[in-house]
N, C-alpha and C positions, 0 to 999 in steps of 0.2 A: 743826303744823310747829314745830320748835323749833331754837333756833341755839346755836352756841358763840360766845363773845366773848373776844377777846384784847385786854387793857389794856396800851398802851404807856406808861410812865410811872409809878412808884411813889413820887410825891411826896405833898405835902400834900391834895391835891385827890382824886386817884384813888379813895383807899378808901370814899368816900362811895358812889360809883356800883358799885365792886366788891361791896359788901354788898347793894345793890338787884339788881344782876343775878344775884348768886348766889341770892337770894330769888325770883326772878321765874319762874313757872311755866312760861313758855315759853323759858326759858335752860337748855341742858343742862349747859354749864359754862362758868366763866370762867378764863381764863388771863392770864399776866402776863410782862411782860418790863421791865428797867429796864438803864440803861448802868452801874449801880452794883452789883455783885454782892453786896456785904454788905446795901444796902437791899433789892435784890429778896428776897434770903432772909428777911430781917426781916419785911417787908410780907406776903410770901405765907404764912408761919407765921401771923402774927397775924391774917389774913383768911381762913385755911384755903383757901388755892388751891393745887391740887395740881400743876398743869403750869405749869411756867415755861420760859421761853426766855431764852438768854444774849445774844440781840441782836434787833433789829428784824427783820433779813434771814431771822433762824431762824423767827420768827413768821410771815412772810409766805410762807416756802417750807412752812409746815405747813398742814394740814387745816381750821384754824380758818375758821368762815364770816365773820366780823365783826372789825375791829379798831376800837378805841375810843382815840384820841390825846389823852394827857393829858401832853403835854410842854411845853418853852419855846414860848411864844406864836409866834415867829419861825420855828420849824420845822413847824407845823402845814400849810401849804400843800403842801410839797414831799413831805412823809410821807403826806399824803392822796392825793396823786398817784401814790406809788408803792404803795400799798395797793390802790388802784383799778385800776391797771396788772396787779397780781397777782391780781385777780378776787375782792377782799374788799369787803364792805360796809363804810362808815366812819362812825363817830361821831367829830366832832371838838370839842373844846372850843374857845373863843375865842381870837382871831379865825380866820375861815377861812383867810386867807393874807395876807401883808404886800406882794403884789405883784401887779398887775392881771392879768399874765399866767398866774399861778398860778390865779388864780380862773377864767380862761377855759378852762383846761386841765381843771380840776376838772368844770366844766358839759359840756364836750367829752367827757369819759370817761363821764359819767352817762348822757350821751344815747346813747352808742355802746353800753355794756356793759348799761345797765337795772338796774345796782347802786344800792343806797340809799347817798345821801350826806346826813348830818344834821349842823349845827352845834348843839351844845349851848347855845344862847343862853338864860341865865336869865330875862332880862327879858320873855321872852314869856309868861311864867306869874307875874310878878309880880302881887301883887293889883290894884295900880294899872292895868297894862295889861290884866288881864282884865275888870275893872269897865268901863274906858273901851271896850273891845272890845264889850262887851255893849250898853252906851249908842249907840255908833255905829251896830252893826247895827240897833237899834230907831229909829234917826233922833233920839233926844232932845237931842243937840248942836246940831242944825240942819246949816248947813254949816260944817265945821271949816276954819278957815282959818289957824291958827296954833298951833303946839305948842313945848313945850320939854322937853329931856332932859338931866339931869345926872348924870354919875358922879363924885362928890366924894370922894376917897378919899385923905386925906393920908398921904405916906411914912412920917410918925412913928407911923401907927396899923397896925403889924404888917407893911408892905411891905418895910422895912429887913430883918426877920428872914427874910421871904420869899425875897428875892432872895439872901441870904446863904445860905439852905438849898440854893437851886436853883444858884446861881453859883459856888460855890466860892471860889478865892483872888480871882478877877477879876470877883467879883459886882458891882462899880461899873460896870463897862463894860456889863452888860446892865440892871442897876437903871435906866439912862438910856432905856430903852424909851420911844419918843415917845408920849406920851398920845393923840393923834389915830390911831395905829395900833392903838389899843384901844378902837374906837368902839362896840362892839356893844352894851353895856348902855344907853348913852344913846341912841344911833340905834334900836337895836332895841326899846326900851320905847317909843318914838313909833309907829315903823312897824309894830310888832305889832298896834297898836290902829287906827291911821290906814292905810287900804288906799291908799298911793301910794307914791312912789320919789320920791328926790332927783335933780335934773336939773344942779344946779348950785351951787358953794358958794364963798365968801368965808372965810376963817379968820385969825385972828391968834394967835401963840404969844407967850407970854410966857418970857424968858429967865430961867433961875436964878439966884439970888443968894446961896444957902446957903454955897457955897463949900467944900463937904466932899467934892468929887470926884465926887458923883453929879450927873448932867446938866450934865457938863463935856464938851464936844464934843471936846476933846482925848484924853479917857478913853474916852469912849462908842463901843461897837461900832457904832452908828448913826449916829454924829457929830451927836448930838443934845443941844442945850441948853435945850431947851423943856420946863419942868415943868409948866405950865398952859397951856390951848388953849380957844378959842372959836371955833365955826364956825356960820355962818347959811348954810342950804341952802333953795335954791328946789325947789318939789316938782311934780310933772306935775298938771295939772288947776287949778293955780293956789293960791298959799299959802305958807307957808314954816315952818321950824323951826329952832330954835337949840339947839345942844348944846354944854355944858361937859364938858371933861375936865380935873380939877384934881388935882395931886398935892402941892400946897404950898397948903393951906387950912384956916383955922380953922372946923372944921364937925365934929360928931360922927358920922363915917362908921361908926362900930361900932353907931350906932342904926339908920341907914339911910343906904347908900353911894349909893343911885340913887332919884332923885325925877323927879316928871313934871308937867306943866302941858297942858291941853288947852282951847283956846278955839274956841268956835262961836258961830254967829249966835243960838242960842236958849240955849246954857247952857256952862257951864264947869268945870273940875275943877282943883284946885290942891292940891299935895301938899308939905309940908315933912316936916323931919325926924320930928317927933311928932304932926302933924295933917294931915288931908285934908279938903277942903271941896267940895261939890257946890254949884253957884252957877248961880241963873238970873235972870230979871228980877223975880221975885217976892221971892227973899230966899236966905238960906244955909243949907246943912244939914251937919253934921259927919258925915262918913262914916269917920273914923278907926277906929272898930271892925271896919267891913266889911273894911278892907284890913290888919288886924294880925294877921299869923301867930302862933300862939302855940308857944312853944318845945315841944320834943319831947326836948331831950337838955340836960344840965345843961353849962354850958361847962367845968367841972372834970373831965367825964368822961375816963377813961383813953384813950379811944380818940382824944381830941383832944390827948393831950401832945406830939404834934410841930409843932402847930399854935401860931403866937405868939397869946397872949391877946387882943390886940386884934383878931384876924382871926375867933375863934371864935363869935362871933354868926352869921356868916355860914353857919355848919354846923350850927346848932341850931334853925333855924326850923321850924316845923310848918306847917300850912295856915292860911289864913284863911277866914272865912265865904264869900266869894266864889268859893272854889275848889269845883269840883264833883269830888269824889272817888269817885263811883259808877262810874267808868269805870276805876279803877285796880284791881290784883290786890289782894285781900284780905290777901296776904303783907306788904303794905307798910303795913298799918294800925299796926303797932306798931314800925316802924322809922324812924329820925330822918331829918328832912328837912334841907333847908338853902337857902340864898339864897331867903328870903321864899316858901318852900313849892314852890320850881320843881323841886327834884331829882326827886320821884317822878314827876311827869308827863313829863319829859325822858327818864328811863330807859325808862318805858314807851312813850313815842312811838317811840323807835327800834327798840326789839323788834316793836311792833306793825306798824311800816312795813317792816321786813325780811320778817317772817312773811307778811304780806298782799300784798306788791308795791304798797302804796299808798303816796303821798309823805308824807313826815314834816311836822309843823308847819314847822320850821325848814330846808327842803329847799335843795338847791345854789342855786336860782335866788333865794330868800327869803334866804339866807345873803350872797349877792352883795350885795344891796341892802342888807344891815346893815353890810357890810365896807367895800367899796369906797368910798363915800362919805368914810370917814375917810381912806383912802389919798390920795384926790385932795383932802382938806381939808389934810392934812400937807404936801402939795406946795403949797398955796396960801399956807400960813403961811411956808413957807421963802422964797416969792416975795414975801413983805410984804402979803400980804391980796388979791391980785390974783385976780378971779373966774375960776373955772375949770369946764368942762362936766364932767360925770360920766356915764361910759358906762354904759348899761344892757343887761343880757343878756335882758330880757323876762321875762314870766311863765312858769311852770312849763308844760310840755305837759299838756293836759288828759288 
């Protein structure tokens, strides 16, 4: 079985997946739409896409099998709902949605229709998560009781350019996007290895002081003035994890924007920007090389010319030694990867799930557990750190 995939949004991120799905042996064709006609035409020509649509509505009315949503992050939930209602399988970039009702509706539609929904959370395949998932499965941590996940990406390191590219004249209104509504890199990196879910949260937001009109609640489309936020989550079965979502931080996010720590009764793993350590009661082992993806594309490659230099490292990483590439199509072997080696696996996961009728790695139920904690955490921060319960939609049906 083969499928056609319609990509929605021809921005900076989409071309990486356009190339992968075009090369995938089980994808018949890749199509494209964007709200900006000139950008649509330019990207379609550059990527060799022959079928384009002038609107999302036109794509949904077509015979395309699946849609892949690469639009502004606050649009994902509603667009996924519309696509599922139109009978299309859905791949969505993160986050799943910014409202709990949208998450509930997506899960309801997946149950009703049997269609595939997958959220492309890169941290599920970050080498640290892959490594810790394996160690947890083998019981080498003992009982895990506490974890930490950080997404520490300073606005000065590429985010200004990215929001200016996508937001037009009013880019400051959207650049104020609340950090905790983009929680899936930090939350997903923890829960992608630790098989549990968050049940409550207390969060603190730090109000911005830059004074440049970004994170100004009077300008913000979201009424948000938090540029940094920290959340402490209680998990089912006992234990906790803490996440940081920082947009004003003195940290080299171009080297590693996400980092994790796992603590168990028998062993622990700690990761920083340039080092990762496995520790037990006997000593410490440096595992940095195991978790280090090797670049497959030069940062000055012409295909990255539209991406801010400070963001290009995320699009050039290859695979790390802990990645098992044997399950991937051989057509991917010489195509560049991205976000710590995750792109190849995510692109293949979606195609495989649709073609086999199996659940993808980050299916609707998993995506809800990565996304909803941040929505509730943002509300906790808005209320001064009050502890709030986090609803749960359960496990995916067997």
